[in-house]
Each structure stands twice: as structure tokens, then as C-alpha cells.
N, CA and C atoms as an extended XYZ file, in Angstrom:
288
Properties=species:S:1:pos:R:3:atomname:S:1:resname:S:1:resid:I:1 pbc="F F F"
N       -16.284      -14.569      -21.002 N   MET     1
C       -16.518      -13.914      -19.884 CA  MET     1
C       -15.733      -12.627      -19.449 C   MET     1
N       -16.737      -11.692      -19.050 N   PRO     2
C       -16.251      -10.345      -19.029 CA  PRO     2
C       -15.224      -10.246      -17.638 C   PRO     2
N       -14.319       -9.243      -17.705 N   LYS     3
C       -13.259       -9.059      -16.780 CA  LYS     3
C       -13.892       -8.313      -15.700 C   LYS     3
N       -13.520       -8.654      -14.592 N   GLU     4
C       -13.976       -7.911      -13.288 CA  GLU     4
C       -13.327       -6.384      -13.123 C   GLU     4
N       -13.863       -5.386      -12.988 N   LYS     5
C       -13.381       -4.260      -12.700 CA  LYS     5
C       -13.324       -3.702      -11.470 C   LYS     5
N       -12.395       -3.297      -10.903 N   LYS     6
C       -12.194       -2.895       -9.372 CA  LYS     6
C       -12.589       -1.362       -9.235 C   LYS     6
N       -13.121       -0.845       -8.373 N   ASP     7
C       -13.714        0.567       -8.322 CA  ASP     7
C       -12.258        1.114       -7.772 C   ASP     7
N       -11.735        2.069       -8.392 N   LYS     8
C       -10.506        2.788       -8.141 CA  LYS     8
C       -10.619        4.335       -7.576 C   LYS     8
N       -11.554        4.304       -6.728 N   THR     9
C       -12.069        5.641       -5.987 CA  THR     9
C       -11.116        5.812       -5.001 C   THR     9
N       -10.780        4.934       -4.217 N   GLU    10
C        -9.688        4.967       -3.192 CA  GLU    10
C        -8.676        5.539       -3.688 C   GLU    10
N        -7.890        6.542       -2.899 N   LYS    11
C        -6.734        7.065       -3.328 CA  LYS    11
C        -5.830        6.709       -2.297 C   LYS    11
N        -4.385        6.462       -2.723 N   ALA    12
C        -3.300        6.147       -2.009 CA  ALA    12
C        -2.136        6.997       -2.254 C   ALA    12
N        -1.501        7.217       -1.085 N   GLU    13
C        -0.170        8.053       -1.502 CA  GLU    13
C         1.038        7.152       -1.319 C   GLU    13
N         2.165        7.420       -1.896 N   LYS    14
C         3.201        6.683       -2.209 CA  LYS    14
C         4.565        7.359       -1.726 C   LYS    14
N         5.233        6.529       -0.844 N   GLU    15
C         6.402        7.115       -0.419 CA  GLU    15
C         7.523        5.924       -0.872 C   GLU    15
N         8.815        6.647       -0.957 N   GLU    16
C         9.794        5.658       -1.299 CA  GLU    16
C        10.959        5.868       -0.196 C   GLU    16
N        11.576        4.942       -0.024 N   PHE    17
C        12.938        4.665        0.944 CA  PHE    17
C        13.978        3.857        0.183 C   PHE    17
N        15.128        4.425        0.107 N   HIS    18
C        16.146        3.994       -0.361 CA  HIS    18
C        17.153        3.351        0.675 C   HIS    18
N        17.287        1.961        0.779 N   LEU    19
C        17.920        1.453        1.626 CA  LEU    19
C        19.017        0.407        1.267 C   LEU    19
N        19.913        0.159        2.140 N   THR    20
C        20.911       -0.958        1.946 CA  THR    20
C        20.205       -2.270        2.404 C   THR    20
N        20.942       -3.469        1.919 N   SER    21
C        20.363       -4.785        2.380 CA  SER    21
C        20.151       -4.944        3.538 C   SER    21
N        21.045       -4.317        4.714 N   ASP    22
C        21.035       -4.585        6.082 CA  ASP    22
C        19.864       -3.934        6.515 C   ASP    22
N        19.022       -2.807        5.799 N   GLU    23
C        17.969       -2.088        6.710 CA  GLU    23
C        16.743       -2.659        5.983 C   GLU    23
N        16.632       -3.431        5.091 N   ILE    24
C        15.246       -3.942        4.396 CA  ILE    24
C        14.626       -4.641        5.305 C   ILE    24
N        14.942       -5.363        5.951 N   VAL    25
C        14.173       -6.514        6.634 CA  VAL    25
C        13.472       -5.641        7.929 C   VAL    25
N        14.324       -4.964        8.433 N   GLU    26
C        14.012       -4.006        9.864 CA  GLU    26
C        12.892       -2.881        9.153 C   GLU    26
N        12.989       -2.260        8.083 N   LYS    27
C        12.191       -1.362        7.536 CA  LYS    27
C        10.748       -1.934        7.236 C   LYS    27
N        10.851       -2.935        6.762 N   VAL    28
C         9.379       -3.804        6.348 CA  VAL    28
C         8.677       -4.099        7.512 C   VAL    28
N         9.369       -4.745        8.483 N   LYS    29
C         8.988       -4.809        9.924 CA  LYS    29
C         8.094       -3.654       10.557 C   LYS    29
N         8.677       -2.526       10.291 N   GLU    30
C         8.500       -1.206       10.886 CA  GLU    30
C         7.196       -0.811       10.149 C   GLU    30
N         7.165       -0.977        8.940 N   LEU    31
C         6.086       -0.585        7.888 CA  LEU    31
C         4.961       -1.450        8.374 C   LEU    31
N         4.945       -2.804        8.288 N   ILE    32
C         4.002       -3.576        8.652 CA  ILE    32
C         3.112       -3.195       10.005 C   ILE    32
N         3.808       -2.716       10.846 N   LYS    33
C         3.524       -2.488       12.263 CA  LYS    33
C         2.378       -1.233       12.431 C   LYS    33
N         2.901       -0.342       11.410 N   GLU    34
C         2.022        0.998       11.306 CA  GLU    34
C         0.591        0.610       10.733 C   GLU    34
N         0.297       -0.428       10.023 N   GLY    35
C        -0.999       -0.580        9.856 CA  GLY    35
C        -1.846       -0.078        9.038 C   GLY    35
N        -1.213        1.212        8.374 N   ASN    36
C        -2.002        1.758        7.317 CA  ASN    36
C        -1.178        1.896        5.976 C   ASN    36
N        -0.605        0.724        5.813 N   ILE    37
C        -0.054        0.413        4.323 CA  ILE    37
C        -0.924       -0.458        3.658 C   ILE    37
N        -1.129       -0.346        2.242 N   ARG    38
C        -1.796       -1.064        1.465 CA  ARG    38
C        -1.021       -2.089        0.668 C   ARG    38
N         0.420       -1.659        0.514 N   ARG    39
C         1.325       -2.408       -0.358 CA  ARG    39
C         2.654       -1.964       -0.212 C   ARG    39
N         3.616       -2.827       -0.434 N   ILE    40
C         5.226       -2.636       -0.289 CA  ILE    40
C         5.713       -3.258       -1.615 C   ILE    40
N         6.362       -2.460       -2.152 N   ILE    41
C         7.113       -2.856       -3.462 CA  ILE    41
C         8.517       -2.496       -3.333 C   ILE    41
N         9.213       -3.733       -3.739 N   ILE    42
C        10.742       -3.835       -3.364 CA  ILE    42
C        11.439       -3.787       -4.797 C   ILE    42
N        12.298       -2.627       -5.083 N   LYS    43
C        12.561       -2.589       -6.624 CA  LYS    43
C        14.108       -2.741       -6.132 C   LYS    43
N        14.929       -3.146       -7.175 N   ASN    44
C        16.423       -3.154       -7.566 CA  ASN    44
C        17.012       -1.740       -7.561 C   ASN    44
N        18.057       -1.614       -7.796 N   GLU    45
C        18.692       -0.435       -8.322 CA  GLU    45
C        18.333        0.311       -9.639 C   GLU    45
N        17.990       -0.636      -10.474 N   GLN    46
C        17.450       -0.281      -11.721 CA  GLN    46
C        16.236       -0.274      -11.987 C   GLN    46
N        15.425       -0.154      -10.888 N   GLY    47
C        13.954        0.077      -10.893 CA  GLY    47
C        13.123       -1.171      -11.182 C   GLY    47
N        13.740       -2.399      -11.352 N   ASN    48
C        12.799       -3.646      -11.533 CA  ASN    48
C        12.392       -4.084      -10.367 C   ASN    48
N        11.283       -4.523      -10.391 N   VAL    49
C        10.164       -4.973       -9.351 CA  VAL    49
C        10.694       -6.169       -8.672 C   VAL    49
N        11.261       -6.352       -7.617 N   LEU    50
C        11.854       -7.817       -7.170 CA  LEU    50
C        10.590       -8.497       -6.439 C   LEU    50
N         9.949       -7.600       -5.606 N   MET    51
C         9.022       -8.239       -4.853 CA  MET    51
C         7.663       -7.484       -4.520 C   MET    51
N         6.660       -7.791       -4.420 N   GLU    52
C         5.297       -6.900       -4.298 CA  GLU    52
C         4.770       -7.536       -3.030 C   GLU    52
N         4.365       -6.980       -2.147 N   ILE    53
C         3.677       -7.666       -0.887 CA  ILE    53
C         2.367       -6.830       -0.549 C   ILE    53
N         1.113       -7.277       -0.951 N   PRO    54
C         0.045       -6.635       -0.792 CA  PRO    54
C        -0.507       -7.008        0.806 C   PRO    54
N        -0.805       -5.840        1.435 N   LEU    55
C        -0.978       -5.958        3.069 CA  LEU    55
C        -2.330       -5.748        3.234 C   LEU    55
N        -3.107       -6.979        3.638 N   THR    56
C        -4.374       -6.684        4.397 CA  THR    56
C        -4.177       -7.510        5.669 C   THR    56
N        -5.514       -7.137        6.280 N   PHE    57
C        -5.399       -7.541        7.574 CA  PHE    57
C        -5.288       -9.255        7.886 C   PHE    57
N        -5.988      -10.036        6.868 N   ALA    58
C        -5.468      -11.119        6.949 CA  ALA    58
C        -4.088      -11.415        6.281 C   ALA    58
N        -3.444      -10.947        5.467 N   VAL    59
C        -2.088      -11.380        5.292 CA  VAL    59
C        -1.148      -10.973        6.447 C   VAL    59
N        -1.526       -9.802        6.983 N   VAL    60
C        -0.569       -9.376        8.191 CA  VAL    60
C        -0.901      -10.696        9.252 C   VAL    60
N        -2.118      -10.954        9.774 N   GLY    61
C        -2.222      -11.857       10.830 CA  GLY    61
C        -1.741      -13.199       10.495 C   GLY    61
N        -1.922      -13.699        9.397 N   THR    62
C        -1.492      -15.172        9.185 CA  THR    62
C        -0.131      -15.493        8.504 C   THR    62
N         0.378      -14.676        7.547 N   VAL    63
C         1.567      -15.110        6.985 CA  VAL    63
C         2.729      -14.220        7.132 C   VAL    63
N         2.807      -13.448        8.117 N   ILE    64
C         3.776      -12.737        8.143 CA  ILE    64
C         5.151      -12.970        8.337 C   ILE    64
N         5.335      -14.356        8.985 N   ALA    65
C         6.792      -14.746        9.111 CA  ALA    65
C         7.300      -15.189        7.702 C   ALA    65
N         6.620      -16.068        6.897 N   PRO    66
C         6.973      -16.368        5.510 CA  PRO    66
C         7.350      -14.863        4.679 C   PRO    66
N         6.481      -13.871        4.665 N   ILE    67
C         6.885      -12.774        3.943 CA  ILE    67
C         8.202      -12.088        4.468 C   ILE    67
N         8.235      -12.212        5.609 N   LEU    68
C         9.908      -11.557        6.354 CA  LEU    68
C        10.787      -12.473        6.040 C   LEU    68
N        10.822      -13.799        5.880 N   ALA    69
C        11.846      -14.686        5.655 CA  ALA    69
C        12.211      -14.386        4.055 C   ALA    69
N        11.144      -14.174        3.112 N   ALA    70
C        11.428      -14.049        1.835 CA  ALA    70
C        11.896      -12.644        1.574 C   ALA    70
N        11.787      -11.420        2.334 N   VAL    71
C        12.180      -10.287        2.335 CA  VAL    71
C        13.755      -10.436        2.671 C   VAL    71
N        14.011      -11.399        3.753 N   GLY    72
C        15.309      -11.474        4.359 CA  GLY    72
C        16.240      -12.009        3.303 C   GLY    72
N        15.750      -13.175        2.518 N   ALA    73
C        16.574      -13.668        1.633 CA  ALA    73
C        16.735      -13.062        0.264 C   ALA    73
N        15.981      -11.923       -0.180 N   LEU    74
C        15.847      -11.071       -1.082 CA  LEU    74
C        17.168      -10.033       -0.549 C   LEU    74
N        16.984       -9.469        0.581 N   ALA    75
C        18.039       -8.688        1.026 CA  ALA    75
C        19.597       -9.068        0.980 C   ALA    75
N        19.716      -10.587        1.018 N   ALA    76
C        20.727      -11.163        0.987 CA  ALA    76
C        21.433      -11.079       -0.629 C   ALA    76
N        20.614      -10.832       -1.343 N   LEU    77
C        20.889      -11.016       -2.947 CA  LEU    77
C        21.195       -9.358       -3.377 C   LEU    77
N        20.603       -8.543       -2.883 N   VAL    78
C        20.733       -7.133       -3.360 CA  VAL    78
C        21.759       -6.338       -2.637 C   VAL    78
N        22.277       -5.212       -2.864 N   THR    79
C        23.044       -4.599       -1.926 CA  THR    79
C        22.221       -3.165       -1.829 C   THR    79
N        21.662       -2.547       -2.815 N   LYS    80
C        20.743       -1.471       -2.517 CA  LYS    80
C        19.528       -1.604       -3.069 C   LYS    80
N        18.370       -1.172       -2.540 N   CYS    81
C        16.929       -1.101       -3.423 CA  CYS    81
C        16.398        0.113       -2.623 C   CYS    81
N        15.128        0.029       -3.267 N   THR    82
C        14.173        0.940       -3.017 CA  THR    82
C        12.953        0.282       -2.445 C   THR    82
N        12.443        1.109       -1.290 N   ILE    83
C        11.076        0.386       -1.024 CA  ILE    83
C         9.968        1.447       -1.442 C   ILE    83
N         8.843        1.004       -2.000 N   VAL    84
C         7.881        1.789       -2.484 CA  VAL    84
C         6.623        1.584       -1.631 C   VAL    84
N         6.066        2.372       -0.909 N   VAL    85
C         5.020        2.162        0.031 CA  VAL    85
C         3.772        3.087       -0.311 C   VAL    85
N         2.695        1.846       -0.465 N   GLU    86
C         1.457        2.613       -0.894 CA  GLU    86
C         0.636        2.695        0.636 C   GLU    86
N         0.317        3.980        0.880 N   ARG    87
C        -0.554        4.254        2.106 CA  ARG    87
C        -1.945        4.509        1.946 C   ARG    87
N        -2.762        3.956        2.778 N   LYS    88
C        -4.321        4.392        2.786 CA  LYS    88
C        -4.298        5.879        2.945 C   LYS    88
N        -5.144        6.703        2.145 N   GLU    89
C        -5.152        8.120        2.333 CA  GLU    89
C        -6.264        8.441        3.416 C   GLU    89
N        -5.447        9.167        4.273 N   SER    90
C        -6.689        9.404        5.433 CA  SER    90
C        -8.000       10.408        4.839 C   SER    90
N        -9.280       10.197        5.380 N   LYS    91
C       -10.137       10.964        5.029 CA  LYS    91
C        -9.942       12.768        4.914 C   LYS    91
N        -9.071       13.040        5.923 N   LYS    92
C        -8.854       14.456        5.871 CA  LYS    92
C        -8.190       14.866        4.725 C   LYS    92
N        -7.106       13.891        4.396 N   GLN    93
C        -6.289       14.402        3.336 CA  GLN    93
C        -7.033       14.249        1.880 C   GLN    93
N        -8.171       13.349        1.809 N   SER    94
C        -8.670       13.391        0.604 CA  SER    94
C        -9.941       14.343        0.349 C   SER    94
N        -9.940       15.220        1.693 N   GLU    95
C       -11.004       16.196        1.560 CA  GLU    95
C       -10.491       17.389        1.213 C   GLU    95
N        -8.961       17.700        1.193 N   LYS    96
C        -8.253       18.935        0.580 CA  LYS    96
C        -8.659       18.951       -0.856 C   LYS    96
């Protein structure tokens, strides 16, 4: 059975935030409200991925509370972390 290949023509820009455990949940809430986020990746101080949250309209609309609960539980376990945000690239930026 052949593997499905995804078209990678869409570009995304990445942004990183270095936060303490107290700031994680609020920052994730803020990012989700922005609406142009594709994925949020939470890494520990060593750079290991602790959680990856793909954000689509369906995910944001139906399961946001459990995601925030999981982020809150994760925040209780770490002291510092990095949040990597993949944003959808706007058409104006991709034309440059």
C-alpha cells in the first residue's frame, strides 16, 4: 500500500516564546484566539517536545477545554519551556 504524500506548497512561519510554567496556559489561550495558528509545540528546557497541538477549526471548536487542561497539567511539571508556533503565511508575505 503506497504512503500518502501531502502537498507541502503551503509555507508557515515559526515563532518561539520562552516562558515560565505560570505563563504557559495564558499564552496558549492567547495564541488560539488569534486564529492564524497551524500548530503549537511545547518543548522543555532541553529542547525535547513535550506536547504538539495541531490547530484546525474543528479542533478549536470542539476540544479546546481538554487541550487547555492538558497544557495546565504539563505546566505543573515544568519550570521553563519554549512554545514554538507555526503560523499560516499570509499571501502578501508569500509573494515577496
